[in-house]
C-alpha positions in Angstrom: 25.2 -9.7 6.2 28.4 -10.8 4.4 31.7 -10.0 6.3 35.1 -10.6 4.9 38.4 -10.8 6.7 41.7 -10.1 4.9 44.9 -11.7 6.3 47.5 -12.8 3.8 49.2 -15.2 6.2 46.0 -17.0 7.4 45.9 -20.7 7.8 43.6 -22.8 9.7 45.1 -23.9 13.0 48.0 -21.4 12.6 49.8 -20.9 15.9 49.3 -17.3 16.3 47.0 -15.0 17.8 45.7 -12.9 14.6 44.7 -16.0 13.0 43.0 -17.5 16.1 41.1 -14.2 16.8 39.9 -14.3 13.2 38.7 -17.8 13.4 36.8 -17.3 16.6 35.2 -14.0 15.6 34.1 -15.6 12.3 32.6 -18.6 14.1 30.6 -16.1 16.3 29.4 -14.1 13.5 28.2 -17.2 11.7 26.4 -18.5 14.6 24.5 -15.4 14.9 23.3 -15.5 11.3 26.0 -13.7 9.2 28.2 -15.1 6.3 31.9 -15.0 6.6 34.9 -15.2 4.5 38.6 -15.1 4.9 40.9 -13.7 2.0 44.3 -14.9 2.2 47.5 -15.2 0.2 48.1 -18.1 -2.3 50.6 -20.7 -0.8 52.4 -23.6 -2.6 51.6 -25.9 0.2 48.3 -24.6 1.3 45.3 -27.0 1.4 41.7 -25.7 0.5 39.9 -24.5 3.6 36.1 -24.0 3.8 35.2 -20.2 4.0 38.7 -19.0 2.7 39.6 -17.7 -0.7 43.3 -17.7 -1.7 44.6 -14.8 -4.0 46.5 -15.6 -7.3 48.1 -12.3 -7.3 49.8 -12.9 -4.0 51.9 -16.0 -3.2 53.6 -16.3 0.1 56.4 -18.8 0.9 55.9 -20.7 4.1 57.6 -19.5 6.5 57.6 -15.9 5.2 59.9 -13.2 6.6 57.9 -10.4 7.7 60.5 -7.9 6.1 59.7 -9.7 2.7 56.0 -9.1 2.8 56.1 -5.5 1.5 58.0 -6.5 -1.5 55.8 -9.3 -2.3 52.9 -6.8 -2.4 54.5 -4.3 -4.9 51.9 -4.9 -7.4 49.1 -3.1 -5.6 47.1 -2.5 -8.8 46.7 -6.2 -9.5 46.2 -7.0 -5.8 43.6 -4.3 -5.3 41.6 -5.5 -8.5 41.5 -9.0 -7.4 40.5 -8.2 -3.8 37.8 -5.9 -4.9 36.5 -8.7 -7.3 36.4 -11.1 -4.6 34.5 -8.8 -2.3 32.1 -8.1 -5.2 31.6 -11.8 -5.9 30.6 -12.4 -2.3 28.5 -9.3 -2.1 30.5 -8.2 0.9 28.9 -5.6 3.2 31.9 -5.3 5.6 35.6 -6.0 5.2 38.1 -6.1 7.9 41.7 -5.4 7.2 43.3 -7.7 9.8 46.7 -5.7 9.7 48.2 -2.7 8.3 50.4 -4.9 6.0 49.5 -8.4 5.9 45.8 -7.4 6.2 46.1 -5.1 3.3 45.0 -2.0 5.6 47.6 0.2 3.8 45.9 -0.5 0.5 42.2 -0.7 1.7 41.1 -2.1 -1.8 37.3 -1.8 -1.1 34.8 0.1 -3.1 33.4 3.2 -1.4 30.2 1.8 -0.6 31.7 -1.1 1.4 32.1 -0.7 5.3 35.8 -1.0 6.3 37.3 -1.9 9.6 41.0 -1.8 10.6 42.1 -4.5 13.1 45.2 -3.9 15.1 46.8 -6.8 16.8 50.1 -5.6 17.8 51.8 -2.2 18.4 52.9 -0.4 15.2 53.2 3.3 14.1 55.0 2.9 10.9 54.3 4.2 7.4 51.9 1.4 6.8 49.9 2.1 9.9 49.5 5.7 9.1 48.5 4.7 5.5 45.8 2.5 6.7 44.4 5.1 9.2 44.6 7.7 6.4 41.9 5.4 4.4 39.6 6.6 7.0 38.2 3.1 8.0 34.6 3.1 9.4 36.0 1.7 12.8 39.5 0.6 14.3 39.3 -2.4 16.5 42.2 -3.8 18.7 42.2 -6.5 21.2 42.8 -4.6 24.4 43.0 -1.2 26.2 46.7 -1.7 26.5 46.7 -1.6 22.6 44.8 1.8 22.7 47.3 3.1 25.2 50.3 2.1 23.4 49.1 3.7 19.9 48.5 7.0 22.0 52.0 6.8 23.4 53.3 6.5 19.9 51.4 9.5 19.0 48.4 8.0 17.2 45.1 9.4 17.7 43.3 6.2 19.2 40.6 7.7 21.4 37.9 6.3 19.1 39.5 2.8 18.8 37.4 -0.1 20.4 39.0 -2.8 22.4 37.5 -6.2 21.7 38.8 -9.4 23.4 39.6 -12.3 21.3 36.9 -15.1 21.8 37.5 -18.6 22.7 36.7 -20.8 19.8 35.7 -23.8 21.9 34.2 -24.4 25.3 36.8 -25.9 27.7 35.9 -28.4 30.4 37.5 -27.8 33.7 38.6 -30.7 36.1 36.4 -31.1 39.2 37.8 -30.0 42.6 39.3 -33.4 43.5 41.2 -33.6 40.2 42.3 -30.0 40.5 43.8 -30.8 43.9 45.8 -33.7 42.5 47.2 -31.5 39.7 48.2 -28.7 42.4 50.0 -31.4 44.4 51.8 -33.3 41.5 50.6 -32.2 38.3 52.8 -30.9 35.4 53.7 -27.3 34.8 52.9 -26.6 31.1 53.8 -24.1 28.6 52.4 -23.4 25.1 54.2 -20.9 22.8 55.4 -20.0 19.2 59.0 -21.0 18.5 60.2 -17.3 18.9 62.8 -16.2 21.4 60.5 -13.3 22.5 58.2 -16.1 24.2 60.9 -16.7 26.6 60.9 -20.5 26.6 64.7 -21.1 26.5 65.4 -18.5 29.3 62.7 -20.2 31.6 64.3 -23.7 30.8 67.7 -22.3 31.7 66.4 -20.8 35.1 64.6 -24.1 36.0 65.1 -24.7 39.9 66.6 -28.1 40.8 64.5 -30.1 42.9 61.2 -29.0 41.3 59.6 -32.4 41.8 57.2 -32.4 38.9 57.1 -32.7 35.1 57.7 -29.5 32.8 56.0 -29.9 29.6 56.5 -27.6 26.6 54.6 -27.4 23.4 56.3 -25.3 20.8 55.1 -24.6 17.2 56.3 -23.0 14.2 54.2 -20.3 12.4 54.0 -19.4 8.7 56.0 -16.3 9.3 59.1 -15.4 11.1 61.5 -12.6 11.9 64.7 -14.0 10.6 65.5 -16.8 8.3 65.3 -20.3 10.1 64.7 -18.5 13.4 62.0 -21.0 14.4 64.1 -24.1 13.4 67.1 -22.8 15.5 65.0 -21.8 18.5 63.1 -25.2 18.5 66.4 -27.0 18.4 67.9 -24.7 21.1 64.9 -25.5 23.4 65.0 -29.2 22.6 68.8 -29.4 23.4 68.2 -27.6 26.8 65.2 -29.9 27.6 67.4 -33.0 26.8 69.7 -31.9 29.7 67.1 -31.3 32.4 65.2 -33.7 34.2 61.5 -34.1 33.9 61.4 -31.6 31.0 59.8 -32.5 27.7 59.4 -30.6 24.3 56.1 -31.8 22.9 54.8 -31.9 19.3 52.5 -29.0 18.3 48.8 -29.3 19.1 46.0 -28.3 17.1 44.0 -25.5 18.8 41.2 -27.6 19.8 43.3 -29.7 22.0 45.3 -26.8 23.6 42.3 -26.5 26.4 42.4 -30.1 27.3 46.1 -29.8 27.4 46.0 -27.0 29.9 43.2 -28.7 31.8 45.8 -31.3 32.8 48.3 -28.8 34.0 48.9 -27.5 37.6 49.8 -24.2 36.2 50.4 -22.6 32.9 53.3 -20.3 32.6 53.5 -17.6 30.0 57.1 -16.4 30.0 57.0 -13.7 27.2 59.8 -11.3 27.5 57.6 -8.8 25.3 54.3 -7.4 26.1 51.3 -9.6 25.1 48.6 -7.5 23.3 46.1 -10.1 24.6 47.5 -13.7 25.0 45.4 -16.3 23.6 47.4 -18.9 25.3 46.6 -17.7 28.9 43.0 -17.3 28.1 42.9 -21.0 26.9 44.4 -22.1 30.2 42.2 -19.8 32.4 39.2 -21.0 30.6 39.7 -24.5 32.2 40.5 -23.3 35.6 44.3 -23.5 35.4 46.0 -20.5 37.0 48.6 -18.5 35.0 52.0 -17.1 35.9 53.4 -14.4 33.8 55.1 -11.0 33.8 53.4 -7.8 34.7 53.4 -6.2 31.4 50.9 -5.9 28.4 47.3 -7.0 28.7 48.4 -10.3 30.5 48.0 -9.1 34.2 44.6 -7.6 33.3 43.5 -10.9 31.6 45.0 -13.0 34.4 43.7 -10.9 37.3 43.6 -12.8 40.8 43.6 -16.2 38.7 47.2 -16.5 39.0 50.4 -14.3 39.5 51.9 -11.3 37.7 55.6 -11.0 38.3 57.3 -7.6 37.8 59.7 -7.7 34.9 62.1 -5.9 36.9 62.2 -8.8 39.3 65.7 -10.5 39.9 69.1 -9.3 39.1 71.7 -7.5 41.1 72.0 -4.4 43.3 75.1 -2.5 41.8 76.6 0.5 43.6 76.0 3.8 42.2 78.5 6.8 42.3 75.9 8.8 44.4 72.6 7.8 46.0 71.2 4.3 46.5 72.3 1.2 44.6 70.9 0.6 41.2 68.9 -2.5 40.5 69.9 -4.2 37.1 67.4 -6.9 36.4 68.9 -9.9 34.5 67.1 -12.5 32.2 68.2 -15.3 34.6 66.8 -13.3 37.6 63.6 -12.6 35.9 62.9 -16.2 35.0 64.0 -17.3 38.5 61.2 -14.9 39.8 58.6 -16.4 37.7 59.6 -19.9 39.1 59.5 -18.6 42.6 56.1 -17.3 42.0 54.9 -20.5 40.5 56.3 -22.6 43.3 54.7 -20.2 46.0 51.4 -20.3 44.3 51.4 -24.2 44.0 52.5 -24.4 47.8 49.6 -22.3 48.9 46.5 -24.7 48.8 44.0 -22.0 49.7 45.3 -19.2 47.4 45.9 -21.8 44.5 42.3 -23.1 44.8 40.8 -19.5 44.9 42.9 -18.8 41.7 41.5 -21.8 40.0 38.0 -20.8 40.6 38.6 -17.4 39.5 40.1 -18.5 36.2 37.2 -19.5 34.4 35.4 -16.4 35.4 38.1 -14.1 34.1 37.2 -15.5 30.4 33.6 -16.3 30.8 32.5 -13.0 28.7 34.7 -14.4 25.7 32.1 -16.4 24.1 32.3 -16.1 20.2 28.6 -15.0 20.0 29.3 -12.4 22.7 32.4 -11.0 20.9 30.6 -11.1 17.6 27.8 -8.9 19.0 30.4 -6.6 20.5 32.3 -6.5 17.2 29.0 -5.3 15.2 28.1 -2.8 17.9 31.6 -1.4 17.6 31.5 -1.0 14.0 27.9 0.6 14.2 26.0 -2.2 12.9 
């Protein structure tokens, strides 16, 4: 069977969950005997990638502002004609619109005989989402039960949606017990994130406790999209300046995805300091897969993904108790308080040898089902094939 994925912002090794999920699902489908294709927008600085076709009717700058994408898709007739031609040329049996806008779900340019899937990777209930659903895709696939619940909360009928976890593209190698104990005792704390304020890295560094006694290493990468002009450059500069004033803190160069698991395998703990709910959290999955416990906030899918293989901290942790006119004092969480709570939980886990190693042993079990072929088979079952 020939399966196409449409995601305009797609680039190989993109530091973003959607692109990573497409790559891993496509790999699983190929491994079980299907052909895959990714249809992406043209880009002035893009290099040819095997298995990817770039549109001539849509060219995106890099990085592209999210708010500019609808304007760049104004010529829907030309875009639809080109996509349909590509799908026909590749004798496509199934096409996945990987987002309501960037994945052309709102347009759904496929012939009636072609099966379609709408993929939903982050919460949205805007006009484009409703247009995408109005095209009546054969299936709607998202990344976690959290996303199904969020859609329902937003008034969207999501009862028939299917939750498909992101696959791990490569098989990680966990350290042995001796090495893991050395990491617990003296190993670095590591963070991998996109250069976006919502990822919480700058706030985490500001709350760094004195006398931590071990390295903190942060990998920040810029993606091909951003919410505001130069946002990623400014945030990267902010984090670099903060790190320069702190002992034992490094901002490291971006890593290709295949190096993320080995990087986390050399960590005592991975912190995911996102201040917004993660719909899945590829970064946490990569860390868990090599036996590295994860600490993050208890929101989104993250606490389910981590389970007992780390620690989930209430987002309302930290802050101050303010007197109320009537009744009990009101707890007001602060950014510093929340991040301090993350650090406290991290230190507590590292200090408890038995609990730490139990979490480490559980970590790989949390992600064991996320083999690309397993996820690919589940995907086909979800779309009725």
